[in-house]
DOVEXLUM-237317 format. One line per field, with one value per residue (C-alpha): chain; x, y, z; residue in three letters. Coordinates in Angstrom, 2 decimals. Example, Ala and Ser with C-alpha at 12.3 -4.5 7.8 and 13.67 -1.06 7.14 Angstrom:
<recs>
kette A, A
c1 12.30, 13.67
c2 -4.50, -1.06
c3 7.80, 7.14
rest ALA, SER
</recs>
This chain:
<recs>
kette A, A, A, A, A, A, A, A, A, A, A, A, A, A, A, A, A, A, A, A, A, A, A, A, A, A, A, A, A, A, A, A, A, A, A, A, A, A, A, A, A, A, A, A, A, A, A, A, A, A, A, A, A, A, A, A, A, A, A, A, A, A, A, A, A, A, A, A, A, A, A, A, A, A, A, A, A, A, A, A, A, A, A, A, A, A, A, A, A, A, A, A, A, A, A, A, A, A, A, A, A, A, A, A, A, A, A, A, A, A, A, A, A, A, A, A, A, A, A, A, A, A, A, A, A, A, A, A, A, A, A, A, A, A, A, A, A, A, A, A, A, A, A, A, A, A, A, A, A, A, A, A, A, A, A, A, A, A, A, A, A, A, A, A, A, A, A, A, A, A, A, A, A, A, A, A, A, A, A, A, A, A, A, A, A, A, A, A, A, A, A, A, A, A, A, A, A, A, A, A, A, A, A, A, A, A, A, A, A, A, A, A, A, A, A, A, A, A, A, A, A, A, A, A, A, A, A, A, A, A, A, A, A, A, A, A, A, A, A, A, A, A
c1 -0.09, 1.59, 0.76, 0.73, 1.52, 2.30, 5.29, 6.27, 10.42, 12.19, 15.77, 17.73, 19.40, 19.79, 21.70, 18.06, 15.85, 17.85, 19.73, 23.51, 26.18, 27.22, 25.06, 21.96, 18.89, 14.92, 14.43, 17.72, 15.48, 11.98, 13.18, 14.76, 11.20, 9.31, 11.93, 11.54, 7.42, 6.99, 10.24, 11.04, 13.45, 11.61, 12.74, 10.72, 9.72, 9.02, 8.31, 11.02, 14.83, 15.05, 18.24, 20.26, 18.63, 14.93, 12.22, 8.46, 4.70, 3.79, 5.67, 4.71, 5.77, 5.45, 6.24, 4.58, 4.29, 2.41, 0.62, -2.49, -4.07, -5.88, -3.40, -4.30, -2.57, 0.64, 0.63, 0.39, 3.54, 5.64, 5.27, 5.79, 9.09, 10.40, 11.96, 9.94, 11.87, 10.31, 6.32, 3.59, 0.54, -1.78, -1.91, -3.84, -3.56, -2.18, -2.83, 0.28, 1.90, 1.65, 4.75, 5.13, 7.15, 6.14, 2.28, 2.67, 0.66, 2.79, 4.91, 4.72, 7.45, 7.68, 10.75, 10.28, 12.13, 11.91, 12.36, 13.58, 16.59, 17.20, 16.70, 14.58, 16.36, 12.96, 13.15, 16.90, 16.20, 13.31, 13.78, 16.49, 16.82, 17.05, 18.11, 17.11, 13.74, 12.64, 10.33, 7.65, 5.96, 9.26, 9.83, 5.85, 6.99, 9.99, 7.91, 4.90, 8.01, 8.32, 4.94, 4.35, 6.86, 10.18, 13.93, 15.27, 18.98, 20.00, 18.58, 19.00, 20.41, 18.09, 18.76, 19.07, 19.34, 19.94, 16.53, 16.05, 13.07, 9.56, 5.70, 5.22, 1.48, 1.81, 4.65, 3.93, 5.26, 2.85, 3.75, 2.28, 5.28, 7.89, 7.18, 8.19, 6.78, 7.39, 4.91, 6.34, 3.84, 4.95, 5.73, 9.33, 11.55, 15.28, 18.57, 18.38, 16.26, 13.33, 16.99, 18.96, 14.99, 14.58, 18.18, 18.16, 15.02, 16.44, 18.67, 15.25, 13.68, 16.64, 17.51, 20.76, 18.48, 15.60, 12.92, 13.81, 17.59, 15.75, 13.74, 16.85, 18.35, 15.47, 16.25, 19.75, 20.03, 23.30, 23.89, 26.40, 23.50, 21.71, 22.15, 23.44, 20.90, 19.56, 20.31, 18.29, 16.65, 13.55, 12.51, 9.74, 7.57, 4.76, 2.48, 2.40, -0.54, -1.93
c2 0.37, 3.17, 6.08, 10.00, 11.99, 15.56, 16.04, 19.20, 19.78, 22.02, 21.44, 23.33, 20.19, 18.53, 18.28, 19.17, 16.73, 14.44, 11.30, 11.04, 8.72, 9.32, 12.63, 13.21, 14.21, 14.50, 11.52, 9.21, 9.82, 9.31, 6.13, 5.11, 5.65, 3.35, 0.79, 0.67, 0.39, -2.16, -4.57, -2.84, -0.84, 1.42, 4.89, 7.77, 10.02, 13.61, 16.39, 19.05, 18.28, 21.34, 22.36, 22.59, 24.19, 25.15, 23.78, 22.44, 22.60, 20.97, 19.26, 15.66, 12.53, 8.66, 6.02, 1.59, -0.34, -3.57, -1.95, -5.15, -1.41, 1.70, 4.46, 6.45, 3.81, 4.06, 7.82, 7.67, 4.30, 7.45, 9.88, 7.68, 6.21, 10.07, 12.64, 16.02, 18.14, 15.74, 14.79, 13.43, 15.76, 13.30, 10.44, 9.16, 5.99, 7.88, 5.82, 3.20, 5.58, 8.02, 10.43, 13.62, 15.27, 14.86, 15.11, 18.46, 21.38, 23.99, 24.82, 27.67, 28.75, 31.35, 33.62, 35.01, 38.42, 39.60, 43.70, 45.14, 46.96, 44.54, 40.71, 37.69, 34.95, 32.66, 33.98, 32.46, 29.60, 30.53, 33.54, 36.41, 39.47, 42.91, 45.60, 48.45, 49.71, 48.30, 50.21, 47.59, 49.25, 48.73, 45.52, 44.83, 46.19, 43.87, 41.02, 41.41, 41.75, 38.23, 36.80, 35.38, 33.34, 34.02, 33.25, 32.76, 32.31, 35.49, 33.31, 30.73, 27.52, 24.23, 20.99, 19.14, 20.05, 24.09, 24.81, 28.01, 29.30, 28.97, 29.90, 32.24, 32.32, 34.08, 36.60, 38.90, 40.44, 40.48, 43.04, 41.69, 44.31, 43.26, 40.83, 40.37, 37.72, 36.75, 34.61, 32.81, 29.71, 28.36, 24.96, 24.72, 26.31, 26.72, 26.04, 28.99, 30.91, 32.25, 32.81, 34.94, 36.38, 37.81, 38.63, 41.10, 42.13, 43.19, 45.41, 47.73, 47.50, 49.19, 51.51, 49.62, 49.69, 50.40, 48.27, 49.27, 48.03, 44.54, 44.80, 44.86, 41.73, 39.97, 40.72, 40.32, 36.26, 37.43, 35.97, 38.04, 40.93, 39.49, 40.02, 37.29, 34.53, 34.67, 32.36, 29.18, 29.29, 31.69, 29.34, 27.03, 25.10, 25.39, 23.54, 21.37, 21.53, 19.01
c3 -0.07, -0.77, 2.23, 1.12, 4.37, 5.69, 7.24, 9.98, 11.20, 12.46, 10.39, 12.20, 13.50, 9.96, 7.30, 4.93, 3.97, 1.37, 2.59, 3.08, 4.37, 7.89, 8.05, 10.30, 7.80, 7.87, 5.02, 7.20, 10.05, 8.74, 7.10, 10.67, 12.47, 9.02, 9.81, 13.60, 13.47, 10.72, 10.86, 6.56, 4.91, 2.48, 0.69, 1.59, -1.98, -1.39, -3.26, -1.78, -0.55, 1.31, 2.64, 5.76, 7.94, 6.53, 7.90, 6.92, 7.96, 5.55, 3.40, 1.26, 1.55, 0.64, 1.33, -0.08, 3.19, 4.11, 7.62, 8.61, 10.88, 10.32, 8.90, 12.07, 14.48, 11.80, 12.80, 15.48, 15.28, 14.06, 15.64, 18.93, 17.21, 16.07, 17.71, 18.79, 15.97, 13.30, 13.03, 10.71, 10.67, 8.70, 6.44, 3.96, 0.87, -2.60, -5.66, -5.97, -9.06, -6.84, -7.09, -4.55, -6.32, -9.68, -9.28, -7.29, -8.91, -6.99, -3.71, -1.09, 0.68, 3.70, 5.10, 8.08, 8.96, 12.81, 11.72, 15.09, 16.86, 19.19, 18.55, 19.46, 21.21, 21.23, 16.98, 16.17, 15.02, 12.80, 11.34, 9.89, 12.48, 10.37, 12.89, 10.80, 9.04, 6.38, 3.43, 2.70, -0.01, -2.42, -1.29, -2.52, -5.73, -6.21, -4.89, -7.39, -10.15, -9.82, -10.78, -14.19, -16.22, -16.31, -16.68, -12.78, -13.54, -11.40, -8.59, -8.84, -10.56, -11.64, -9.92, -12.51, -16.20, -17.55, -17.45, -15.20, -16.12, -13.41, -12.90, -9.53, -8.81, -6.27, -4.24, -1.77, 1.98, 4.81, 7.89, 11.70, 12.98, 13.70, 11.79, 8.01, 5.88, 2.22, 0.51, -2.82, -4.49, -8.05, -9.93, -9.20, -7.79, -8.23, -5.94, -3.06, -5.80, -2.52, 0.34, -2.99, -3.95, -0.52, 0.25, -3.13, -2.15, 1.86, -0.96, -1.71, 1.73, 3.20, 0.35, -1.14, -4.45, -6.38, -7.44, -11.17, -10.14, -8.17, -12.49, -14.63, -12.17, -13.00, -16.10, -16.49, -15.49, -14.25, -9.86, -9.63, -9.66, -7.72, -3.29, -1.52, -0.17, 2.94, 5.94, 5.39, 8.73, 7.61, 5.38, 5.55, 3.47, 4.14, 1.34, -1.51, -3.74, -6.23
rest MET, ARG, VAL, ARG, ALA, VAL, VAL, ALA, TYR, ASP, GLY, THR, ASP, TYR, GLU, GLY, PHE, GLN, ARG, GLN, PRO, ASN, ARG, ARG, THR, ILE, GLN, GLY, VAL, LEU, GLU, ASP, ALA, LEU, GLU, GLN, VAL, THR, GLY, ARG, ARG, ALA, THR, ILE, LEU, ALA, ALA, GLY, ARG, THR, ASP, THR, GLY, VAL, HIS, ALA, GLU, GLY, GLN, VAL, ILE, ALA, PHE, ASP, VAL, ASP, TRP, GLY, HIS, GLY, LEU, GLY, GLU, LEU, GLN, ASP, ALA, LEU, ASN, ALA, ALA, LEU, PRO, PRO, ASP, ILE, ALA, ILE, ARG, ALA, VAL, GLU, PRO, ALA, PRO, PRO, ASP, PHE, HIS, PRO, ARG, TYR, ASP, ALA, LEU, SER, ARG, ARG, TYR, ARG, TYR, THR, LEU, TYR, ASN, HIS, PRO, VAL, ARG, SER, PRO, LEU, ALA, ARG, ARG, TYR, SER, LEU, HIS, VAL, ALA, ARG, PRO, LEU, ASN, LEU, ALA, ALA, MET, GLN, ALA, ALA, ALA, ALA, LEU, VAL, VAL, GLY, THR, HIS, ASP, PHE, ALA, ALA, PHE, GLY, ARG, PRO, PRO, LYS, GLY, THR, ASN, THR, VAL, ARG, HIS, VAL, PHE, ALA, ALA, GLN, TRP, ARG, ALA, GLU, TRP, PRO, TRP, LEU, TYR, PHE, ASP, ILE, GLU, ALA, ASP, ALA, PHE, LEU, TYR, ARG, MET, VAL, ARG, THR, LEU, VAL, GLY, THR, MET, LEU, ARG, VAL, GLY, LEU, GLY, ARG, MET, THR, VAL, GLU, ASP, PHE, GLN, LYS, ILE, LEU, LEU, SER, ARG, ASN, PRO, ARG, LEU, ALA, GLY, PRO, ALA, VAL, PRO, ALA, ARG, GLY, LEU, CYS, LEU, VAL, GLU, VAL, LYS, TYR
</recs>
């Protein structure tokens, strides 16, 4: 039976999602828990291979399992076997050919900023502290420019092949001071695309470049012009749509 599950995790203490030799990863820990519960080793498929330090609320995984009980009991057993920083939020049966990555229509990420003169020790694992005031209107104008189909070569590189064109369905900043949230939904993302977009928009918000400068970078396809990628700790995979 193929099972689809929604997983949440704090990625701080992991070397990303994808299994790696001699590294603690989300996939590795999930597969260890699945083996502990079922007695069999299985490979877990995922909607997105989040990087080191990136979090998730709505990562989607799939796996094949022989299980003679209800799926609710499987969820409870897995959560009992998993560490506190990983949780199975939901489980359901899936078609035998379901693939969480290739069947996905879109993915939504959120980047969180803590915009306050004084850092918050309680926010440090899940946000980037920015002490200086930010021009939210200018950042919003820059975000609007990425909506649609564009070549995002200036902001990342493809995980496979050479195609750097992506379609962004929505991109916007939202403020709940001192918190700022950047939400972006797209059919797929380049490696470090969201973090580099945020890093470049931060330059706009700090007055170091204009919205027009941001647009020129987008059109340039030149990664040397973009701002540095912001740290992984503020990034979270919120939702995968099918």
